[in-house]
C-alpha positions as a Markdown table, in Angstrom:
| # | Residue | x | y | z |
|---|---|---|---|---|
| 1 | Met | 37.2 | -5.6 | -5.0 |
| 2 | Leu | 39.1 | -8.0 | -2.8 |
| 3 | Ser | 38.2 | -11.6 | -3.2 |
| 4 | Ser | 37.2 | -11.8 | 0.5 |
| 5 | Leu | 34.5 | -9.1 | -0.2 |
| 6 | Ala | 33.3 | -10.9 | -3.3 |
| 7 | Phe | 33.2 | -14.7 | -3.9 |
| 8 | Gly | 36.2 | -15.6 | -1.8 |
| 9 | Glu | 37.4 | -19.2 | -1.7 |
| 10 | Arg | 34.3 | -20.5 | -3.5 |
| 11 | Gly | 34.5 | -18.4 | -6.6 |
| 12 | Arg | 31.5 | -18.3 | -8.8 |
| 13 | Gly | 31.2 | -21.4 | -10.8 |
| 14 | Gly | 33.3 | -21.3 | -14.0 |
| 15 | Met | 32.8 | -17.5 | -14.3 |
| 16 | Val | 35.0 | -16.3 | -11.4 |
| 17 | Pro | 37.8 | -18.6 | -10.0 |
| 18 | Pro | 38.4 | -18.8 | -6.2 |
| 19 | Tyr | 40.3 | -15.9 | -4.7 |
| 20 | Thr | 39.8 | -13.6 | -7.7 |
| 21 | Thr | 40.0 | -9.8 | -7.2 |
| 22 | Leu | 37.2 | -8.1 | -9.1 |
| 23 | Ile | 37.4 | -4.8 | -10.8 |
| 24 | Ser | 34.2 | -2.9 | -11.4 |
| 25 | Glu | 33.8 | 0.4 | -13.3 |
| 26 | Leu | 31.0 | 2.6 | -12.1 |
| 27 | Glu | 29.7 | 5.9 | -13.3 |
| 28 | Leu | 27.9 | 8.2 | -10.9 |
| 29 | Val | 25.0 | 9.5 | -12.9 |
| 30 | Lys | 23.1 | 11.5 | -10.3 |
| 31 | Ile | 23.1 | 12.5 | -6.7 |
| 32 | Gln | 19.9 | 13.6 | -5.1 |
| 33 | Ser | 18.8 | 14.2 | -1.5 |
| 34 | Lys | 16.3 | 12.0 | 0.2 |
| 35 | Lys | 13.7 | 14.7 | -0.1 |
| 36 | Glu | 14.3 | 14.9 | -3.9 |
| 37 | Tyr | 14.1 | 11.1 | -4.2 |
| 38 | Asp | 10.9 | 10.9 | -2.1 |
| 39 | Asn | 9.3 | 13.6 | -4.3 |
| 40 | Gln | 10.3 | 11.8 | -7.5 |
| 41 | Gln | 8.7 | 8.5 | -6.1 |
| 42 | Arg | 5.5 | 10.3 | -5.2 |
| 43 | Leu | 5.2 | 11.8 | -8.8 |
| 44 | Gly | 5.6 | 8.3 | -10.2 |
| 45 | Glu | 3.0 | 7.1 | -7.8 |
| 46 | Thr | 0.5 | 9.7 | -9.0 |
| 47 | Asp | 1.0 | 8.5 | -12.6 |
| 48 | Gln | 0.4 | 4.9 | -11.4 |
| 49 | Ile | -2.8 | 5.8 | -9.7 |
| 50 | Glu | -4.1 | 7.8 | -12.7 |
| 51 | Lys | -3.3 | 4.8 | -15.0 |
| 52 | Tyr | -5.1 | 2.4 | -12.6 |
| 53 | Leu | -8.2 | 4.7 | -12.5 |
| 54 | Lys | -8.3 | 5.0 | -16.3 |
| 55 | Glu | -7.9 | 1.2 | -16.9 |
| 56 | Asn | -10.6 | 0.5 | -14.4 |
| 57 | Gly | -13.1 | 3.1 | -15.6 |
| 58 | Ile | -13.0 | 4.9 | -12.2 |
| 59 | Thr | -14.2 | 8.6 | -12.5 |
| 60 | Glu | -14.6 | 9.5 | -8.8 |
| 61 | Lys | -12.5 | 12.4 | -7.6 |
| 62 | Pro | -10.1 | 12.1 | -4.7 |
| 63 | Thr | -10.8 | 13.5 | -1.2 |
| 64 | Ala | -8.6 | 16.5 | -0.1 |
| 65 | Ser | -6.0 | 14.0 | 1.2 |
| 66 | Gly | -5.8 | 12.1 | -2.1 |
| 67 | Leu | -7.9 | 9.1 | -1.1 |
| 68 | Tyr | -10.3 | 7.6 | -3.7 |
| 69 | Val | -13.5 | 6.1 | -2.4 |
| 70 | Val | -15.6 | 4.2 | -4.9 |
| 71 | Ile | -18.9 | 3.2 | -3.2 |
| 72 | Arg | -20.1 | -0.1 | -4.7 |
| 73 | Glu | -23.1 | -0.5 | -2.4 |
| 74 | Lys | -24.3 | 2.3 | -0.1 |
| 75 | Gly | -25.4 | 0.2 | 2.9 |
| 76 | Asp | -28.5 | 1.1 | 4.9 |
| 77 | Gly | -27.1 | 1.0 | 8.5 |
| 78 | Pro | -25.5 | 3.7 | 10.6 |
| 79 | Ala | -22.4 | 5.6 | 9.5 |
| 80 | Pro | -19.5 | 5.2 | 12.0 |
| 81 | Lys | -18.2 | 8.0 | 14.1 |
| 82 | Pro | -14.7 | 8.3 | 15.6 |
| 83 | Gly | -14.4 | 6.0 | 18.5 |
| 84 | Asp | -17.0 | 3.5 | 17.2 |
| 85 | Lys | -15.8 | 0.0 | 16.7 |
| 86 | Val | -16.2 | -1.3 | 13.2 |
| 87 | Lys | -16.0 | -4.8 | 11.7 |
| 88 | Val | -14.7 | -4.9 | 8.2 |
| 89 | Trp | -14.2 | -7.6 | 5.6 |
| 90 | Tyr | -11.4 | -6.7 | 3.2 |
| 91 | Thr | -9.0 | -7.7 | 0.5 |
| 92 | Gly | -5.9 | -5.7 | 0.1 |
| 93 | Lys | -4.1 | -5.5 | -3.2 |
| 94 | Leu | -1.3 | -3.6 | -5.0 |
| 95 | Leu | -2.2 | -1.8 | -8.1 |
| 96 | Asp | -1.1 | -4.7 | -10.2 |
| 97 | Gly | -3.7 | -6.9 | -8.5 |
| 98 | Thr | -1.3 | -8.8 | -6.2 |
| 99 | Val | -3.2 | -9.7 | -3.1 |
| 100 | Phe | -1.2 | -9.0 | 0.1 |
| 101 | Asp | -3.8 | -9.6 | 2.7 |
| 102 | Ala | -7.5 | -10.6 | 3.2 |
| 103 | Ser | -9.7 | -10.9 | 6.3 |
| 104 | Ser | -11.2 | -14.1 | 4.7 |
| 105 | Asn | -7.9 | -15.8 | 5.3 |
| 106 | Arg | -8.7 | -15.6 | 9.0 |
| 107 | Asn | -12.4 | -16.4 | 8.5 |
| 108 | Lys | -13.5 | -13.3 | 10.5 |
| 109 | Ala | -14.0 | -9.6 | 9.9 |
| 110 | Phe | -11.3 | -7.3 | 11.1 |
| 111 | Glu | -12.4 | -5.2 | 14.1 |
| 112 | Phe | -10.9 | -1.8 | 15.1 |
| 113 | Pro | -11.9 | 1.5 | 16.7 |
| 114 | Leu | -12.4 | 4.1 | 14.0 |
| 115 | Gly | -10.3 | 7.3 | 14.0 |
| 116 | Gln | -7.9 | 6.2 | 16.7 |
| 117 | Gly | -4.8 | 5.6 | 14.5 |
| 118 | Arg | -4.9 | 1.8 | 14.9 |
| 119 | Val | -5.0 | 1.3 | 11.1 |
| 120 | Ile | -3.5 | 3.2 | 8.1 |
| 121 | Lys | -4.9 | 6.7 | 7.6 |
| 122 | Gly | -6.6 | 5.7 | 4.3 |
| 123 | Trp | -8.7 | 3.2 | 6.3 |
| 124 | Asp | -9.7 | 5.6 | 9.0 |
| 125 | Glu | -10.7 | 8.2 | 6.4 |
| 126 | Gly | -12.4 | 5.8 | 3.9 |
| 127 | Ile | -14.4 | 3.7 | 6.4 |
| 128 | Ala | -15.7 | 6.9 | 8.0 |
| 129 | Leu | -17.4 | 7.7 | 4.6 |
| 130 | Met | -19.3 | 4.4 | 4.5 |
| 131 | Lys | -22.5 | 3.1 | 6.2 |
| 132 | Gln | -23.0 | -0.3 | 7.8 |
| 133 | Gly | -23.7 | -2.9 | 5.1 |
| 134 | Gly | -21.8 | -0.8 | 2.5 |
| 135 | Lys | -19.2 | -2.0 | 0.1 |
| 136 | Ala | -16.4 | 0.2 | -1.4 |
| 137 | Thr | -13.1 | 0.2 | -3.1 |
| 138 | Leu | -10.5 | 2.4 | -1.4 |
| 139 | Ile | -7.6 | 3.5 | -3.6 |
| 140 | Ile | -5.0 | 4.7 | -1.1 |
| 141 | Pro | -1.8 | 6.7 | -2.0 |
| 142 | Ser | 1.2 | 5.6 | 0.0 |
| 143 | Asn | 1.2 | 8.7 | 2.2 |
| 144 | Leu | -2.1 | 7.4 | 3.6 |
| 145 | Gly | -0.8 | 3.8 | 3.6 |
| 146 | Tyr | 2.6 | 2.5 | 4.5 |
| 147 | Gly | 4.6 | 5.4 | 3.0 |
| 148 | Glu | 8.3 | 5.4 | 2.3 |
| 149 | Arg | 8.9 | 2.2 | 4.4 |
| 150 | Gly | 6.3 | -0.1 | 2.9 |
| 151 | Ser | 5.4 | -3.1 | 5.0 |
| 152 | Gly | 7.5 | -6.2 | 5.2 |
| 153 | Gln | 8.2 | -8.2 | 2.0 |
| 154 | Arg | 4.7 | -7.8 | 0.5 |
| 155 | Ile | 4.2 | -4.0 | 0.3 |
| 156 | Pro | 7.2 | -2.1 | -1.3 |
| 157 | Pro | 7.9 | 1.5 | -0.3 |
| 158 | Phe | 5.7 | 4.2 | -2.0 |
| 159 | Ser | 3.1 | 1.6 | -3.0 |
| 160 | Pro | -0.5 | 2.8 | -3.6 |
| 161 | Leu | -3.0 | 0.3 | -2.2 |
| 162 | Val | -6.4 | -1.0 | -3.3 |
| 163 | Phe | -8.8 | -2.3 | -0.7 |
| 164 | Glu | -12.1 | -3.9 | -1.4 |
| 165 | Val | -14.0 | -3.4 | 1.9 |
| 166 | Glu | -17.4 | -4.3 | 3.3 |
| 167 | Leu | -18.4 | -2.5 | 6.5 |
| 168 | Gln | -20.1 | -5.4 | 8.2 |
| 169 | Glu | -21.0 | -3.8 | 11.5 |
| 170 | Val | -20.8 | -0.5 | 13.4 |
| 171 | Ile | -20.7 | -0.9 | 17.2 |
| 172 | Lys | -21.6 | 2.5 | 18.7 |
| 173 | Glu | -19.5 | 3.6 | 21.6 |
């Protein structure tokens, strides 16, 4: 590699003098299509979710889409319908427990119209299965979350998500 494409006039401390041409030996181990790569990532994700469920003693079965909804408190208010506005307190985490967002950081519940695609698919589906006053844990595979792109620096691609949610209010429309 030409020095101008590597460390140039600065070099790299005592390891690489300025204007040094670098030689790298690489071995191509595998070539795969994007589709093959995505499928491999999803298989790894399934293993991660299964491990998380086992470690946390979660025995609930997933919905048809792959979403896990663990009801912690049922709630005694109305269930939301598509188009209703809902107010939700939440904490979002990666499977390793890293918190990436929380409504408490803004000191107010997050409000959105249910079933209108304004939030990730896992939220639209999971919140619809709750009642006002209810609390649940949503374990969301990446295809119902931020998928192959992730979200910013905090949520890597193909990341399953865990949301602790409380459905504070259902505003009927």
